[in-house]
C-alpha positions in Angstrom: 0.0 0.0 0.0 2.8 2.3 0.9 4.6 1.4 -2.3 1.5 2.4 -4.5 1.2 5.7 -2.7 4.9 6.5 -3.4 4.5 5.5 -7.1 1.5 7.7 -7.5 3.5 10.7 -6.1 6.4 10.0 -8.5 4.0 9.9 -11.5 2.4 13.2 -10.6 5.8 14.8 -10.3 6.8 13.6 -13.7 3.6 14.9 -15.3 4.0 18.3 -13.8 7.7 18.6 -14.8 6.8 17.5 -18.4 4.1 20.2 -18.6 6.4 22.9 -17.3 9.1 21.9 -19.7 6.7 22.1 -22.7 5.4 25.5 -21.6 8.9 26.9 -21.4 9.9 25.5 -24.8 6.6 26.9 -26.3 7.2 30.4 -24.8 10.8 30.5 -26.1 9.6 29.6 -29.6 7.0 32.4 -29.6 9.4 34.9 -28.2 11.9 34.1 -30.9 9.2 34.5 -33.7 8.0 37.8 -32.1 11.5 39.4 -32.2 12.4 38.6 -35.7 14.0 41.6 -37.6 14.2 43.5 -34.3 10.4 44.0 -34.1 8.2 43.2 -31.2 4.4 42.5 -31.2 4.2 42.8 -27.4 1.8 45.8 -27.9 -1.1 44.7 -30.0 -3.3 47.4 -31.6 -6.8 46.3 -32.6 -7.9 48.1 -35.7 -11.1 46.4 -36.4 -14.2 46.8 -34.4 -15.8 43.7 -35.8 -15.3 40.4 -34.1 -14.3 37.6 -36.6 -14.3 33.8 -36.0 -10.7 32.5 -35.6 -9.3 30.9 -38.7 -6.5 28.9 -36.9 -5.7 27.5 -33.5 -3.5 30.5 -32.7 -4.8 32.7 -29.8 -6.9 35.7 -31.0 -6.6 39.2 -29.6 -9.6 40.5 -27.6 -11.5 43.1 -29.7 -11.6 46.7 -28.5 -14.7 48.3 -26.9 -16.8 50.0 -29.6 -18.0 53.5 -28.6 -21.0 54.9 -30.3 -20.0 57.7 -32.6 -21.9 61.0 -31.9 -22.2 64.2 -33.9 -19.7 66.9 -33.0 -21.0 70.0 -31.3 -21.6 72.7 -33.8 -20.3 76.1 -32.7 -20.9 79.2 -34.8 -17.9 81.3 -35.4 -18.0 84.6 -33.5 -15.7 87.4 -34.4 -13.3 88.3 -31.7 -14.1 91.4 -29.7 -11.2 93.5 -28.6 -12.2 94.7 -25.1 -10.0 97.8 -25.3 -11.7 98.9 -28.5 -15.1 98.2 -27.0 -14.2 100.2 -23.9 -13.0 103.2 -26.0 -16.5 103.3 -27.7 -18.4 103.0 -24.4 -16.4 105.0 -21.9 -17.6 108.4 -23.5 -21.1 107.4 -22.3 -20.1 106.9 -18.7 -19.5 109.7 -16.2 -18.4 110.0 -12.6 -20.7 111.4 -9.9 -19.6 113.1 -6.7 -22.2 114.2 -4.1 -22.2 116.2 -1.0 -24.6 114.5 1.4 -26.3 115.7 4.6 -26.1 113.0 7.3 -27.3 112.8 10.8 -25.1 111.3 13.5 -26.1 109.3 16.6 -27.1 112.4 18.5 -29.2 113.8 15.6 -26.6 116.4 14.6 -26.3 117.1 10.9 -23.0 116.5 9.3 -21.7 116.7 5.7 -20.3 113.7 3.9 -19.6 112.6 0.4 -21.1 110.0 -1.9 -19.4 108.7 -5.1 -20.9 106.8 -8.0 -21.4 106.6 -11.7 -23.9 107.6 -14.4 -24.8 106.9 -18.0 -25.6 109.6 -20.5 -29.1 108.5 -21.4 -30.3 111.3 -23.8 -29.7 114.9 -24.9 -32.0 117.6 -26.0 -33.3 121.1 -25.4 -29.9 122.2 -24.1 -29.7 119.4 -21.5 -27.8 116.1 -21.0 -29.9 113.5 -19.2 -27.8 111.2 -17.0 -29.2 108.0 -15.4 -27.9 106.7 -12.1 -29.0 104.9 -8.9 -31.2 106.5 -6.4 -28.9 105.5 -3.6 -26.0 107.4 -5.2 -27.8 110.8 -4.9 -30.0 110.1 -1.9 -29.8 113.1 0.6 -27.4 114.9 -1.7 -27.2 118.7 -1.2 -24.9 119.2 -4.3 -24.1 116.9 -7.2 -21.1 117.2 -9.5 -20.6 115.3 -12.7 -17.1 114.6 -14.0 -17.0 114.0 -17.8 -14.6 111.8 -19.7 -12.2 114.7 -20.4 -12.0 115.3 -16.6 -14.1 118.5 -16.8 -16.7 119.1 -14.1 -20.2 120.5 -14.0 -23.0 120.9 -11.5 -26.0 118.7 -12.1 -29.6 119.1 -11.1 -31.8 116.2 -9.9 -34.7 115.9 -12.3 -36.4 112.9 -10.6 -35.7 110.0 -8.3 -37.4 106.7 -7.7 -36.5 104.9 -4.6 -38.6 101.8 -5.4 -36.6 101.2 -8.6 -33.4 102.6 -7.2 -33.1 104.9 -10.2 -32.7 108.6 -10.7 -32.1 111.1 -13.6 -29.8 114.1 -13.5 -29.6 116.9 -15.9 -26.6 119.0 -16.9 -27.0 122.2 -19.0 -24.9 121.9 -22.1 -24.1 125.6 -22.0 -22.1 124.9 -18.8 -19.8 122.6 -20.7 -16.8 123.4 -22.9 -16.6 122.2 -26.5 -14.0 119.7 -25.4 -16.3 118.3 -22.7 -19.1 117.9 -25.2 -16.9 116.3 -27.7 -15.6 113.8 -25.1 -19.1 112.4 -24.3 -21.9 110.7 -26.2 -25.3 109.2 -25.6 -25.2 105.5 -24.7 -26.5 102.8 -27.0 -29.1 100.7 -25.2 -29.9 97.0 -25.7 -33.6 97.4 -26.1 -33.9 94.7 -28.7 -30.8 92.5 -28.2 -31.7 89.6 -25.9 -29.4 88.9 -22.9 -28.7 85.3 -22.1 -26.9 83.5 -19.3 -23.2 83.0 -20.3 -23.0 86.2 -22.4 -19.7 88.0 -21.9 -20.2 91.5 -20.4 -18.2 94.5 -19.4 -18.9 96.7 -16.4 -17.8 100.3 -16.4 -17.9 102.8 -13.5 -16.2 104.9 -10.9 -14.9 102.1 -8.7 -13.9 103.3 -5.2 -13.8 106.8 -6.6 -10.5 106.2 -8.4 -12.0 107.1 -11.8 -13.8 105.1 -14.4 -12.5 101.6 -14.7 -13.3 98.5 -16.8 -14.0 94.9 -15.6 -14.9 91.9 -17.6 -17.1 88.9 -16.8 -20.2 86.9 -17.8 -23.9 87.0 -17.2 -24.3 84.5 -14.3 -28.1 84.6 -14.0 -31.1 86.5 -15.1 -34.2 87.6 -13.1 -32.3 87.0 -9.8 -34.6 88.0 -7.0 -32.6 90.3 -4.6 -33.8 92.2 -1.6 -32.3 95.6 -1.2 -32.8 98.7 1.0 -35.8 99.8 -1.2 -37.6 96.5 -1.7 -37.3 93.5 -4.0 -35.7 93.5 -7.4 -35.3 91.1 -10.3 -31.7 91.8 -11.5 -29.0 90.5 -13.8 -26.3 88.7 -11.9 -22.7 88.9 -13.2 -19.2 88.0 -12.1 -17.8 91.1 -13.6 -16.3 93.0 -10.6 -18.8 95.6 -9.3 -17.5 97.6 -6.4 -18.6 100.7 -4.4 -18.6 103.6 -6.9 -19.6 101.4 -9.8 -23.3 102.0 -8.8 -25.1 103.8 -11.7 -22.5 102.7 -14.2 -23.0 100.6 -17.3 -23.1 96.9 -17.8 -22.7 96.4 -21.6 -22.7 93.5 -24.0 -20.2 92.7 -26.7 -21.9 95.1 -29.1 -21.2 97.9 -26.7 -24.9 98.2 -25.8 -26.0 98.9 -22.2 -27.9 95.9 -20.9 -28.0 97.0 -17.3 -27.3 99.7 -14.7 -24.8 98.5 -12.1 -26.5 98.6 -8.8 -25.1 96.3 -6.0 -23.0 93.4 -5.0 -23.1 90.8 -2.3 -20.5 91.5 0.4 -19.7 89.6 3.5 -16.9 89.7 6.2 -13.8 87.7 5.6 -14.4 88.0 1.8 -16.2 84.7 1.6 -18.4 85.9 -1.3 -16.9 87.0 -4.6 -18.1 87.5 -8.1 -21.8 88.2 -7.3 -22.6 91.7 -8.7 -26.1 92.8 -9.8 -27.4 95.2 -12.4 -30.9 96.6 -13.1 -31.9 95.3 -16.6 -32.2 98.3 -19.0 -35.5 97.0 -20.2 -36.8 97.3 -16.6 -35.1 100.6 -16.0 -36.3 102.5 -19.1 -40.0 102.8 -18.3 -39.1 104.2 -14.9 -36.5 106.6 -16.3 -39.0 107.8 -19.0 -41.6 108.5 -16.3 -39.0 110.4 -14.3 -38.2 112.6 -17.4 -41.9 113.5 -17.7 -42.9 114.1 -14.1 -43.2 117.5 -12.7 -42.7 118.5 -9.1 -45.7 119.1 -6.8 -46.4 119.6 -3.1 -46.3 116.4 -1.0 -49.9 116.9 0.1 -51.0 116.6 -3.6 -49.5 113.1 -4.0 -51.8 110.6 -5.6 -53.7 108.0 -3.4 -55.4 104.7 -4.3 -57.3 103.8 -1.1 -56.5 100.1 -0.7 -55.1 97.9 2.1 -52.3 95.8 0.6 -49.7 93.2 1.4 -46.8 91.8 -0.5 -47.2 88.4 -2.2 -44.5 86.3 -0.7 -42.7 83.3 -2.2 -44.8 81.1 0.2 -48.0 82.5 -1.1 -46.8 82.0 -4.7 -46.1 78.3 -4.0 -49.3 77.7 -2.0 -51.9 79.5 -4.1 -50.1 79.8 -7.5 -50.3 83.5 -7.3 -48.0 85.8 -9.4 -45.4 88.0 -7.7 -47.0 91.4 -6.9 -49.1 93.3 -4.4 -52.3 91.7 -3.0 -55.3 93.9 -2.4 -56.8 92.8 1.0 -59.6 95.3 0.9 -60.7 98.5 -0.8 -61.8 101.7 0.9 -65.3 103.0 0.1 -65.4 106.2 -2.0 -61.7 105.8 -2.9 -60.0 106.1 -6.3 -59.6 102.3 -6.3 -63.3 101.7 -5.6 -64.3 104.1 -8.3 -62.0 102.3 -10.8 -63.4 98.9 -9.9 -60.5 97.3 -8.0 -61.7 94.5 -5.7 -60.4 92.5 -2.8 -58.3 89.6 -4.1 -56.8 91.6 -7.0 -53.0 91.4 -7.3 -51.4 94.6 -8.7 -48.6 93.7 -11.1 -47.6 97.0 -12.6 -48.2 100.8 -12.6 -48.1 102.5 -16.0 -46.0 99.6 -17.3 -43.6 99.6 -14.4 -43.5 96.3 -12.5 -44.1 96.3 -8.8 -43.0 93.4 -6.5 -43.9 94.7 -3.0 -46.0 97.2 -1.1 -43.2 99.8 -0.9 -42.8 99.9 -4.6 -46.5 100.2 -5.3 -46.8 103.1 -2.8 -43.8 104.8 -4.2 -45.1 104.5 -7.8 -48.6 105.8 -7.0 -47.4 108.8 -4.9 -44.9 109.8 -7.6 -48.0 111.0 -9.5 -50.1 114.1 -8.6 -53.7 113.6 -7.6 -56.0 113.9 -10.6 -53.6 111.9 -12.8 -55.0 108.8 -14.5 -52.7 105.8 -14.3 -53.1 102.2 -15.6 -52.8 99.3 -13.3 -52.3 95.8 -14.6 -53.9 93.4 -12.1 -54.3 89.6 -11.8 -57.9 88.8 -11.0 -59.5 85.5 -9.9 -62.2 84.1 -12.3 -63.9 80.8 -13.0 -60.9 79.5 -15.0 -58.2 80.7 -12.6 -56.6 84.0 -12.9 -56.2 86.5 -15.8 -54.6 89.8 -16.3 -56.7 93.0 -16.9 -55.8 96.7 -17.2 -57.7 99.0 -14.8 -57.5 102.8 -15.4 -57.5 104.7 -12.1 -57.8 108.4 -11.5 -55.8 109.2 -8.3 -57.3 111.1 -5.5 -55.8 113.1 -2.6 -55.9 111.2 0.7 -58.0 113.8 2.5 -60.7 113.6 -0.3 -61.6 110.0 0.6 -64.6 110.1 2.9 -64.6 107.4 5.6 
C-alpha cells in the first residue's frame, strides 16, 4: 500500500515537470518569432471593431470596446471682440458722480459727507444732457457734481428719483460745458432689442472706489435673480464682472457695446467669503421708470396721488401655496376711494403701474405717490375668475388722501 502511494506521487511529479518543460519551450519559440527583424508584437493594436471567427488555432486578440459615434458639437464662429476697442467706444457714455450728502449722527446732529458713484448719458435735447444713475447714489445729496470723460466738471440738477426702482435722472445744461467736454461724451447705446442670455460676456464700467472710471470683464451668471435691497425687492442681472462701491449707476454692456443693465449692488460679507456676485438693473426694466422720471413735474407732497387700498406683498410662500404671481395683494378697498371708483376689488394682485413692474407694497406706494392727484394711471392686475386668474388693465384716476370720505 505504501509502495503504491509513493508510485503515484512520482508519476504526478513527472507529469508536472513535463508540462512545465513544454510550456517553457513553447514560450521561447513564440518569443523568438516575435522578435524577428528587431520588431516586437508585445503591444497589439486592434484596428477592427468587428469580431471575426478564428481561422486557426492561434490565440486571437480581444476586440476593442466600440463607442457609439456622436455628432460633434456645432459652434458658430463669433468674431473676436477686442475689449480695449469696445471700452473706447463705451467710456464716453459713462460719467463719474460726486455728491455732498447731509447725514445725521447718533445724537441727531447734521454733518456733511460725500457719496461717489457713476452715471450713464441717457439722452440729450433742449440744451440738456440726461444722466441715469442709482437713487442710492444721490440720496440726501445737497450738491451733485458730474465729471466727464475729459475730466471737466459741471454741477448737475436732480430731475427725478425713484427709490422703489433705485433709479434717478440728473440733468446738466450743455451751455455749462466746454466744446472739449461735449466732444468727449456721447449718448449711450441701449440694448432694447438685443436679448441677454446666461453665459453672455459683459463689461462693467464705472467709478470704482472713486478712483475714476474703470473697466472689468465677466459673464452673465443669471437672469431675473430676486434680490432684496434697501428699497424693496428687485429682479436683477447677476454677473461675475467686478462691481465695487462707486460702480453704482455705471453701465453693464454686451459685446456690441450696448447697455444691458445699470450696475446697482453686489453681495459682500466679512472675511471676503463671497466674490463674483454683482447685480445690475436690466435696462428694459429701468427704461419705463426713467422715461416716467423725465416726464414728471414736481408738486407739493400733500397733492400726491392716493389709491385707497389695504395691501400686502405676495411672498414666495403665497406663490407656491396659491399659485399667485409676484405682486401686491389687495386685501380690501376703501369706500369712495379712487380704487373703488375704478373697480378694484379684494383679491386683486397689482402687477404694474403704467407699465412699471411692482413686487412689494413699498414699490406700489412709491409708484402711486410719484403722480399728482388727478392723474390717470393704468394698473395691470391679476384677478380671480372661474378659469383661474387672468390679467386685466384697470385705469385709475388718483385722489388726494383727504378727499376720501370714511
